[in-house]
C-alpha positions in Angstrom: -21.9 -146.5 86.4 -21.9 -142.7 86.2 -21.5 -140.6 89.4 -23.8 -137.7 90.1 -20.8 -135.7 91.3 -18.4 -134.5 88.5 -14.8 -135.7 88.9 -13.6 -132.1 88.7 -16.2 -129.8 90.3 -16.6 -126.4 88.5 -16.5 -124.5 91.9 -12.8 -125.6 92.1 -11.9 -124.4 88.6 -9.5 -121.4 87.8 -8.2 -119.7 84.8 -4.5 -118.8 85.1 -2.9 -116.4 82.7 0.9 -116.0 82.8 2.6 -112.9 81.4 5.7 -113.4 79.3 8.9 -113.6 81.3 10.7 -110.3 81.9 14.0 -109.9 80.0 15.9 -109.6 83.2 15.3 -113.3 83.9 13.1 -112.7 87.0 10.8 -115.7 87.9 8.0 -116.4 85.4 5.3 -116.4 88.1 3.6 -113.2 87.1 0.0 -112.9 85.8 -3.6 -113.1 86.6 -5.9 -115.7 88.1 -9.7 -115.9 88.1 -12.1 -118.3 89.9 -14.6 -119.4 87.3 -17.7 -119.7 89.5 -17.4 -116.6 91.7 -15.5 -114.4 89.3 -13.0 -113.4 92.0 -9.8 -112.4 90.3 -6.3 -111.2 91.3 -3.0 -110.4 89.8 0.0 -112.3 91.2 3.7 -111.7 91.1 5.0 -114.9 92.7 4.1 -118.6 93.0 3.2 -117.9 96.7 0.7 -115.2 95.8 -0.9 -117.5 93.1 -1.2 -120.4 95.6 -2.5 -118.1 98.4 -5.3 -116.9 96.2 -6.3 -120.4 95.3 -6.3 -121.6 98.9 -8.3 -118.6 100.1 -11.0 -119.0 97.4 -11.2 -122.8 97.8 -11.5 -122.4 101.6 -14.4 -119.9 101.0 -16.1 -122.2 98.5 -15.9 -125.2 100.8 -17.2 -123.3 103.9 -20.9 -124.0 104.5 -23.3 -121.2 103.9 -24.0 -119.0 106.9 -20.7 -120.0 108.6 -19.3 -116.4 108.7 
């Protein structure tokens, strides 16, 4: 039986683009992320920044309308 809810909701989808690693061997977590539904985007320079953006956007998406 098919579910009316998609297994992977579009409002939780992101595109993550990584820049090539720097020659100095610094961590490869450097690039840009965009939330597909809202269009919010950010550059990140660490894994922590990448994850923080995702948590912030997903928290906003899951908040009921008018809950500000």
